[in-house]
C-alpha positions as CSV (number, residue, x, y, z in Angstrom):
1,M,86.5,9.2,-171.6
2,V,87.0,9.9,-167.8
3,F,84.8,8.7,-164.9
4,S,85.2,10.0,-161.6
5,K,84.4,8.1,-158.4
6,K,84.6,9.2,-154.7
7,L,86.6,6.7,-152.7
8,T,88.4,6.9,-149.3
9,A,92.1,5.8,-148.7
10,E,90.2,2.8,-146.8
11,E,88.1,2.0,-149.8
12,F,90.8,2.0,-152.7
13,N,94.7,2.1,-152.7
14,P,96.0,0.8,-155.8
15,E,99.6,0.7,-154.4
16,I,98.2,-2.0,-151.9
17,I,96.2,-3.8,-154.4
18,M,98.9,-4.1,-157.1
19,N,101.5,-5.2,-154.6
20,S,99.0,-7.8,-152.9
21,G,100.0,-10.7,-155.1
22,Q,96.6,-11.0,-156.6
23,V,97.2,-9.2,-159.9
24,F,100.3,-9.0,-162.4
25,R,99.3,-6.2,-164.7
26,M,98.6,-3.3,-162.6
27,K,101.2,-0.7,-162.3
28,R,102.3,2.9,-161.5
29,E,103.1,4.4,-165.0
30,T,104.2,7.9,-163.5
31,K,105.4,9.2,-160.2
32,G,103.7,12.4,-159.4
33,A,105.7,15.5,-159.1
34,D,105.3,19.3,-158.5
35,G,101.8,18.5,-157.1
36,M,100.7,16.0,-160.0
37,P,99.2,12.7,-158.8
38,D,100.8,9.4,-159.5
39,T,99.2,7.7,-162.6
40,Y,98.2,4.1,-162.7
41,S,97.4,1.7,-165.3
42,A,95.5,-1.7,-165.5
43,C,94.9,-4.1,-168.4
44,S,92.8,-7.1,-168.1
45,G,91.6,-9.1,-171.2
46,D,90.9,-6.6,-173.9
47,N,90.3,-3.7,-171.7
48,D,92.8,-0.9,-170.6
49,I,92.4,1.8,-168.0
50,Y,94.5,4.7,-166.6
51,F,93.5,6.1,-163.2
52,Y,94.7,8.7,-160.8
53,L,93.6,10.8,-157.6
54,N,92.1,13.9,-158.6
55,K,93.2,16.3,-155.5
56,E,91.1,19.1,-156.8
57,K,88.0,17.0,-156.7
58,D,88.9,14.7,-154.0
59,S,87.9,11.6,-156.3
60,W,89.5,9.0,-158.4
61,D,89.4,9.9,-162.1
62,F,89.3,6.8,-164.4
63,A,90.1,7.1,-168.1
64,C,88.8,4.4,-170.4
65,E,86.6,3.7,-173.3
66,E,83.1,4.4,-172.6
67,N,81.9,0.7,-173.2
68,Q,84.6,-0.5,-171.1
69,W,83.6,1.6,-167.9
70,G,81.3,-1.3,-166.9
71,F,83.8,-4.0,-167.0
72,W,86.2,-1.7,-164.7
73,Q,83.7,-1.1,-162.1
74,N,83.1,-4.9,-161.7
75,Y,87.0,-5.5,-162.0
76,F,87.5,-3.2,-159.0
77,D,84.5,-4.8,-157.2
78,F,83.1,-1.2,-156.5
79,D,79.7,-2.7,-155.4
80,T,81.3,-4.4,-152.4
81,D,81.6,-2.6,-149.1
82,Y,84.9,-3.5,-147.9
83,V,84.7,-0.9,-145.0
84,K,82.0,-3.5,-143.5
85,Y,84.7,-6.2,-143.5
86,N,87.1,-3.9,-141.8
87,E,84.6,-3.0,-139.0
88,L,84.3,-6.8,-138.3
89,I,88.0,-7.2,-138.4
90,R,88.4,-4.2,-136.0
91,K,86.0,-5.8,-133.5
92,S,88.0,-9.0,-133.3
93,S,90.5,-10.2,-130.8
94,D,93.1,-11.1,-133.7
95,K,96.1,-9.0,-133.1
96,F,98.1,-9.9,-136.3
97,L,95.1,-9.5,-138.4
98,K,94.2,-6.1,-137.0
99,E,97.8,-5.1,-137.7
100,A,97.5,-6.3,-141.0
101,L,94.2,-4.4,-141.8
102,M,96.2,-1.2,-140.7
103,D,99.1,-2.0,-142.9
104,S,96.7,-2.7,-145.9
105,F,94.3,0.1,-146.1
106,G,92.4,0.2,-149.4
107,M,92.6,-3.4,-150.4
108,R,90.0,-4.9,-152.6
109,I,89.7,-8.3,-154.2
110,L,89.6,-7.7,-158.1
111,R,87.2,-9.4,-160.7
112,Q,89.9,-10.1,-163.4
113,D,89.4,-11.3,-166.7
114,L,88.7,-15.2,-166.3
115,W,91.0,-16.4,-169.2
116,E,93.9,-14.4,-168.1
117,V,93.7,-15.0,-164.5
118,F,93.2,-18.7,-165.3
119,I,96.6,-18.8,-167.0
120,S,98.6,-16.4,-165.0
121,Y,97.9,-18.6,-161.9
122,V,99.1,-21.7,-163.8
123,I,102.1,-19.6,-164.4
124,S,102.3,-18.8,-160.6
125,Q,102.9,-22.2,-159.4
126,N,106.4,-22.7,-157.6
127,N,107.3,-19.2,-159.0
128,N,107.7,-15.6,-157.6
129,I,105.9,-12.4,-158.6
130,P,108.8,-10.8,-160.5
131,K,109.1,-13.9,-162.6
132,I,105.5,-14.4,-163.1
133,K,105.2,-10.8,-164.2
134,K,108.1,-11.2,-166.6
135,S,106.6,-14.4,-168.3
136,I,103.3,-12.8,-168.8
137,Q,104.8,-9.7,-170.2
138,C,106.7,-12.0,-172.4
139,L,103.5,-13.8,-173.7
140,C,101.9,-10.5,-174.5
141,D,104.9,-9.3,-176.5
142,R,105.6,-12.4,-178.4
143,Y,102.0,-13.7,-179.1
144,S,99.7,-10.5,-178.8
145,D,100.3,-6.6,-179.2
146,G,102.4,-6.2,-176.2
147,I,99.6,-4.9,-174.2
148,H,96.7,-7.5,-174.3
149,F,96.8,-11.2,-173.1
150,P,97.1,-13.7,-175.8
151,K,94.1,-15.7,-176.7
152,P,93.7,-19.5,-176.2
153,E,93.6,-20.1,-180.2
154,V,96.9,-18.5,-180.4
155,L,98.6,-20.2,-177.3
156,A,97.1,-23.7,-178.3
157,Y,99.2,-24.1,-181.4
158,I,102.6,-23.0,-180.1
159,P,105.5,-25.7,-180.2
160,E,106.2,-26.5,-176.6
161,A,109.9,-25.8,-177.1
162,E,109.0,-22.4,-178.5
163,L,106.7,-21.4,-175.6
164,M,109.5,-22.5,-173.1
165,D,112.5,-20.5,-174.8
166,G,113.3,-17.4,-173.1
167,T,109.8,-17.1,-171.2
168,A,111.0,-18.9,-167.8
169,L,107.8,-20.8,-168.2
170,G,109.6,-24.2,-167.9
171,Y,107.3,-27.1,-167.5
172,R,104.3,-24.9,-166.9
173,A,104.3,-24.3,-171.0
174,D,102.8,-27.7,-171.4
175,Y,99.9,-26.9,-169.0
176,I,99.2,-23.8,-171.1
177,I,99.1,-25.3,-174.3
178,G,96.9,-28.1,-172.8
179,I,94.3,-25.8,-171.2
180,S,94.4,-23.6,-174.4
181,K,93.5,-26.5,-176.6
182,Q,90.9,-27.5,-174.2
183,V,89.4,-24.2,-174.4
184,V,89.8,-23.8,-178.3
185,E,88.2,-27.5,-178.6
186,G,85.2,-26.6,-176.3
187,S,86.0,-29.4,-173.8
188,L,86.8,-26.8,-171.2
189,D,84.5,-23.8,-170.4
190,I,86.0,-21.5,-167.9
191,K,82.8,-19.2,-167.6
192,A,80.6,-22.2,-167.0
193,I,83.0,-23.4,-164.2
194,S,82.9,-19.8,-162.6
195,K,79.0,-20.0,-162.2
196,L,79.2,-23.4,-160.6
197,P,78.5,-23.9,-156.8
198,Y,81.9,-23.5,-154.6
199,Q,82.7,-27.3,-154.3
200,D,81.7,-28.1,-157.9
201,A,83.8,-25.4,-159.2
202,M,86.6,-26.4,-157.1
203,A,86.6,-29.9,-157.9
204,T,86.2,-29.2,-161.7
205,L,89.4,-27.1,-161.5
206,L,91.3,-30.0,-159.7
207,K,90.6,-32.2,-162.6
208,I,92.6,-30.1,-165.1
209,K,96.1,-30.9,-165.7
210,G,98.5,-28.1,-164.2
211,I,96.2,-27.2,-161.5
212,G,96.4,-28.2,-157.8
213,P,94.9,-26.9,-154.6
214,K,96.8,-23.5,-154.3
215,V,96.1,-22.6,-158.2
216,A,92.6,-23.5,-158.1
217,N,92.0,-21.6,-154.7
218,C,93.7,-18.3,-156.5
219,I,91.6,-18.8,-159.5
220,M,88.5,-19.2,-157.4
221,L,89.1,-16.2,-155.3
222,Y,91.0,-13.5,-158.1
223,G,88.9,-14.8,-161.1
224,F,85.4,-16.4,-160.0
225,H,85.5,-14.2,-157.0
226,F,84.5,-16.8,-154.6
227,M,85.4,-14.9,-151.3
228,E,85.6,-17.9,-149.2
229,S,88.6,-19.3,-150.9
230,Y,91.6,-19.1,-148.9
231,P,94.9,-19.7,-151.0
232,I,97.8,-21.1,-148.9
233,D,101.1,-20.5,-150.3
234,T,104.7,-20.3,-148.8
235,W,104.0,-16.9,-147.2
236,M,100.6,-18.3,-145.7
237,K,102.4,-21.3,-144.5
238,K,104.7,-19.0,-142.5
239,I,101.8,-17.1,-141.1
240,I,100.2,-20.0,-139.9
241,T,103.5,-21.4,-138.1
242,E,104.6,-18.1,-136.9
243,D,101.9,-16.0,-136.2
244,Y,99.2,-18.5,-135.2
245,S,101.3,-21.2,-133.8
246,S,98.9,-22.1,-131.1
247,Y,96.9,-23.5,-133.9
248,S,97.3,-26.8,-135.9
249,K,96.7,-25.9,-139.6
250,D,93.1,-27.5,-139.5
251,E,92.2,-25.7,-136.2
252,Y,93.6,-22.4,-138.0
253,L,91.4,-22.8,-141.2
254,K,88.4,-23.8,-138.8
255,Y,89.0,-20.4,-137.1
256,I,89.3,-18.4,-140.2
257,N,86.2,-20.1,-141.8
258,E,84.0,-19.6,-138.7
259,S,85.1,-16.2,-137.7
260,Y,85.2,-14.5,-141.3
261,A,82.8,-16.4,-143.2
262,G,81.8,-14.9,-146.7
263,F,85.4,-12.9,-146.8
264,Q,87.9,-15.4,-145.9
265,G,89.7,-14.3,-149.1
266,Y,89.8,-10.8,-148.3
267,V,91.3,-11.6,-144.8
268,Q,94.1,-13.7,-146.5
269,Q,94.9,-10.8,-148.9
270,L,95.6,-8.5,-145.8
271,Q,97.6,-11.1,-144.0
272,F,99.7,-11.9,-147.1
273,Y,100.3,-8.4,-147.7
274,H,101.3,-7.4,-144.1
275,K,103.6,-10.4,-143.9
276,R,105.5,-9.7,-147.1
277,N,105.6,-6.1,-146.1
278,K,107.3,-6.9,-142.5
């Protein structure tokens, strides 16, 4: 079934979103030619969707199962007004951030499937985006149907040597098996953690083997949608030292938290995309 939604270029740009480091299974399926639009796809949990800009109607068309449309509206966070955030950024005196906004029009913070985003960011630690995507696709090919992410009850019982072989997971395989077993046994309830207050959710994540501060912040932002989360990876460290060099790290984080309270994670995505793009 096809659902149409009016979205401006400032409100939605899949090219920006899928290359922002927050999602690993959104892609451009076909490059439009002869007036035909580019077609994109996304998969999250058990849900699949194709979408494209319908130039005749000046709207985005989303093709998915009727019972999945609610999931996808939540996934794209269509209820949040990102233009409101942009207006606040435009009024700021932050030159780098305003440049980042101009470079990142159409960014949104996705609300991804909790299980998939949990394991995806365990895979992401000390890793780069092409390798992360390759490892995730390998898991889907081997232990699911090639499209959907494998379930915890499958990953929990794979021998570690097998899970490491050809997947580029390395030491992360042990973490994945351990987390999967905890989910299957019931000692780890990811959905319940996502509903805790911010500090409690963060503290709970940090107790899990294989999850450090950077991975925890990514899960908090891209899975649990705590918009105050501000993941700091290698690129963000470069931004702090090169583009905000007048601040110490603590001073910089205080500035972000005070100036952009409630949407720090969105600010981080704009900065991250802009820095990598440069």
